[in-house]
C-alpha positions in Angstrom: 0.4 0.3 0.1 2.5 2.3 -0.1 2.1 5.5 -1.5 -1.6 4.5 -2.3 -4.1 7.4 -2.2 -7.0 6.1 0.6 -9.8 8.4 1.0 -11.8 7.0 4.4 -14.9 8.6 5.6 -16.0 8.9 9.6 -12.5 8.3 10.6 -12.2 10.6 13.3 -13.1 7.8 15.8 -14.1 3.7 15.9 -13.6 0.9 13.2 -11.9 4.1 10.3 -9.9 5.2 12.5 -8.4 2.2 13.6 -8.5 1.3 9.7 -7.2 4.5 9.5 -4.2 3.0 11.8 -3.5 -0.2 9.9 -3.8 1.8 6.5 -0.9 4.4 7.0 1.0 2.0 8.8 1.0 -0.4 5.3 2.6 3.1 3.9 -0.8 4.6 2.3 -1.5 8.1 1.9 -4.2 8.4 3.7 -7.4 11.6 3.6 -9.5 11.7 6.1 -13.3 13.1 6.6 -14.5 15.2 9.5 -16.9 17.4 10.5 -15.9 18.7 13.3 -11.8 20.9 12.6 -10.8 20.6 15.5 -11.4 16.4 16.2 -10.0 15.5 12.3 -7.0 17.6 13.1 -5.8 15.9 16.3 -7.4 12.3 14.5 -5.2 13.0 11.5 -1.9 13.8 13.9 -2.6 10.9 15.8 -2.7 9.2 13.0 -0.1 9.9 11.1 -2.5 10.6 8.1 -1.3 13.0 5.5 -5.0 14.4 4.6 -7.3 16.0 5.8 -11.3 17.0 4.6 -13.9 18.5 6.4 -17.4 18.2 5.8 -20.7 17.5 7.6 -21.6 14.3 5.3 -25.6 14.6 5.9 -24.7 17.3 4.2 -25.1 17.4 0.3 -23.3 20.1 -0.1 -20.4 20.0 1.8 -20.2 16.0 -0.1 -19.7 18.0 -2.9 -17.1 19.7 -1.4 -15.3 17.2 -0.6 -15.4 15.8 -3.9 -14.0 18.7 -5.2 -11.7 19.1 -2.7 -10.3 15.4 -2.9 -10.5 16.0 -7.0 -8.4 18.9 -6.6 -6.3 17.9 -4.8 -5.3 14.5 -5.1 -3.9 13.3 -8.7 -6.4 10.0 -8.0 -7.7 8.1 -5.5 -6.7 3.9 -5.3 -9.3 3.3 -2.5 -12.6 5.0 -1.3 -13.7 3.9 2.4 -17.3 4.9 3.0 -16.7 4.5 6.8 -19.7 6.8 7.7 -22.9 6.8 9.5 -25.0 7.4 12.7 -27.7 4.9 14.2 -30.1 7.6 16.3 -33.1 8.7 16.0 -33.6 12.4 15.4 -37.1 14.7 13.8 -35.1 17.1 12.2 -34.4 17.1 8.3 -31.2 18.2 6.7 -31.3 21.1 4.4 -31.7 18.5 2.3 -35.0 17.4 4.1 -33.3 14.4 4.4 -33.1 12.3 7.7 -30.1 12.7 8.7 -29.8 9.0 9.0 -31.2 8.6 5.6 -28.2 11.3 4.4 -25.5 9.9 6.8 -25.5 6.5 5.5 -27.2 6.0 2.7 -27.2 9.2 0.1 -24.0 10.3 0.9 -21.4 7.5 0.2 -23.4 7.3 -3.3 -22.9 10.4 -3.6 -19.4 10.9 -3.1 -18.8 7.3 -4.6 -19.8 8.9 -7.7 -18.2 12.4 -8.2 -15.1 10.5 -7.4 -15.6 8.2 -10.1 -13.1 9.8 -12.9 -10.2 9.8 -10.2 -10.9 6.7 -9.3 -10.7 5.3 -12.9 -7.5 7.4 -12.8 -5.8 5.4 -10.1 -6.9 1.4 -11.5 -6.8 -0.9 -10.6 -8.9 1.2 -7.4 -11.1 -0.1 -4.5 -14.0 0.8 -3.5 -15.4 -0.1 0.6 -19.0 0.5 1.5 -19.3 -0.6 5.4 -22.7 -1.7 5.5 -23.8 -4.5 7.8 -26.1 -7.6 8.7 -28.6 -5.2 9.9 -30.4 -4.6 6.7 -32.0 -7.8 7.0 -34.0 -5.7 9.3 -35.4 -4.1 7.0 -38.7 -3.0 5.5 -40.1 -2.8 2.0 -38.4 -0.6 0.3 -39.8 1.8 -2.2 -37.4 3.7 -4.0 -39.5 6.7 -5.3 -40.1 7.9 -1.4 -36.0 8.3 -0.8 -36.8 11.5 -0.4 -40.0 10.7 3.1 -38.0 8.0 4.6 -37.9 9.2 8.3 -38.3 10.5 11.1 -38.1 6.8 13.5 -40.3 6.9 15.5 -39.2 4.8 19.0 -36.1 2.2 18.8 -37.9 -0.4 16.2 -38.9 2.6 14.1 -34.9 3.2 14.9 -33.3 0.5 13.6 -35.6 -0.4 11.1 -34.8 2.4 8.9 -31.0 2.1 10.3 -31.1 -1.0 8.9 -33.0 -0.1 5.3 -30.4 3.0 4.9 -28.1 -0.6 5.0 -29.7 -2.0 2.5 -30.2 0.7 0.3 -26.0 0.8 0.0 -25.9 -2.7 -0.3 -28.3 -2.5 -3.7 -26.4 0.6 -5.1 -23.0 -1.4 -4.4 -23.7 -4.2 -7.1 -25.1 -1.2 -9.1 -21.8 0.8 -9.0 -19.8 -2.6 -9.4 -22.0 -2.9 -12.8 -21.5 0.2 -13.7 -17.6 0.2 -12.9 -17.5 -2.9 -14.0 -14.3 -3.4 -17.0 -13.2 -0.3 -16.0 -10.7 -1.6 -13.3 -12.5 0.0 -10.8 -14.2 -2.7 -7.3 -17.0 -1.7 -5.3 -17.7 -3.9 -2.4 -19.5 -3.9 0.5 -18.0 -5.0 4.0 -20.5 -5.5 7.6 -17.2 -5.5 10.1 -20.0 -7.2 12.8 -20.8 -5.3 16.8 -18.3 -3.8 17.7 -18.2 -1.4 20.9 -18.6 2.1 18.7 -19.9 5.8 19.3 -21.8 4.9 16.1 -25.4 5.6 18.6 -23.9 9.4 19.3 -22.2 11.1 23.1 -24.9 9.0 25.5 -22.8 8.0 28.5 -24.9 5.2 29.5 -24.8 3.5 25.8 -20.8 4.6 26.4 -20.5 2.7 29.7 -22.4 0.1 28.0 -20.1 -0.2 25.1 -17.0 -0.5 27.1 -18.0 -2.6 29.6 -19.1 -5.3 26.1 -16.1 -4.7 24.1 -14.2 -6.3 27.0 -16.6 -10.1 26.4 -17.0 -12.3 23.6 -19.6 -10.4 22.8 -18.7 -7.5 21.4 -15.2 -6.5 18.6 -12.9 -3.4 19.6 -12.7 -1.1 16.8 -9.1 -3.0 15.4 -10.8 -6.3 14.9 -13.9 -4.7 13.2 -11.6 -3.1 11.4 -9.5 -5.8 9.9 -12.0 -6.4 7.4 -11.8 -2.5 6.0 -8.5 -3.1 5.5 -8.1 -6.2 3.8 -11.0 -5.2 1.2 -8.6 -2.2 1.3 -5.1 -3.4 0.4 -5.3 -7.9 -0.2 -4.6 -8.1 -3.4 -5.9 -11.4 -3.6 -9.2 -9.1 -3.7 -8.7 -7.1 -7.0 -11.1 -8.1 -9.6 -13.7 -9.2 -6.8 -16.5 -6.7 -7.1 -20.4 -6.5 -6.6 -19.4 -8.4 -3.0 -21.3 -8.1 1.1 -18.2 -9.6 3.1 -19.5 -10.3 6.8 -17.3 -10.7 9.7 -21.0 -12.0 11.5 -19.9 -15.6 12.9 -21.8 -17.7 10.1 -24.3 -15.0 8.5 -22.2 -17.1 5.7 -25.5 -19.6 6.4 -27.9 -17.3 6.2 -29.7 -16.8 2.8 -29.7 -13.9 0.9 -31.6 -11.0 2.0 -34.4 -11.1 -1.3 -33.3 -7.5 -2.3 -29.7 -8.7 -2.4 -30.8 -10.8 -5.9 -33.1 -8.1 -7.3 -30.7 -6.7 -10.0 -34.1 -4.2 -11.4 -34.8 -3.3 -7.7 -30.7 -1.9 -7.2 -30.7 -0.9 -11.3 -35.0 1.1 -10.3 -32.6 2.5 -6.6 -29.3 3.8 -8.2 -31.2 5.8 -10.7 -34.0 7.1 -8.5 -30.5 7.5 -5.8 -29.4 9.6 -9.0 -32.3 11.8 -9.2 -32.3 12.8 -5.8 -28.8 14.1 -5.3 -29.0 15.4 -8.6 -26.4 13.0 -11.4 -27.8 11.9 -14.5 -29.3 8.7 -13.5 -28.3 7.0 -16.9 
């Protein structure tokens, strides 16, 4: 990975930060994307990351600004890791009128990837790693025509169902993106890092304390363990040319049948086109 340019979102803590540290250790030229300037600069200094790109990925204009700055600063992107995500209910909407979880978990990685296709192709063979989740299995029905109205989540069950829907949506566009980039030597894959103690649910003190305790048991992984699948997808030479896959770190996940939408190419195409129209990209 020496000299390879790797862009990681959500790298100021948790799995993203652990993956960034591992890739820096392998000699990669790592850039991290964060919302808070002081926190992002501090994380970059701690990690030895080469570059910082600032933006709130729940805001589509910030996603566009990040992509433009990356394209300006880097001649190409060897690896894009879309790791940023949240799992918390909100009655607020973003400036684009979207639920923050929908914007951050689904539309931001979708838009960022598409805006960076040219730098990825310039660096080919290149890779895109989308951090999804086995929680996609608890998602309710996806209707591509209603993305803008997804949310707000109601209660714990509604929150987790919406989270699952955003991760299922990300998996579906991962598969369609892989088809669209076939022949361009840009591999697009998704992964589930397993149940990891992170601040995914925010900064609630009780949740943070519980996560810390659980991380000392076999039930929940440490960030470094969860990051392993991200790092492998980013740099394992054996995976060169492998695209459109979902690599899960959840024990026994391979024994569970695939969710129906993951076999529905028509739904994947329709969701990709609807998301493209919503964020202002060509739908074809």
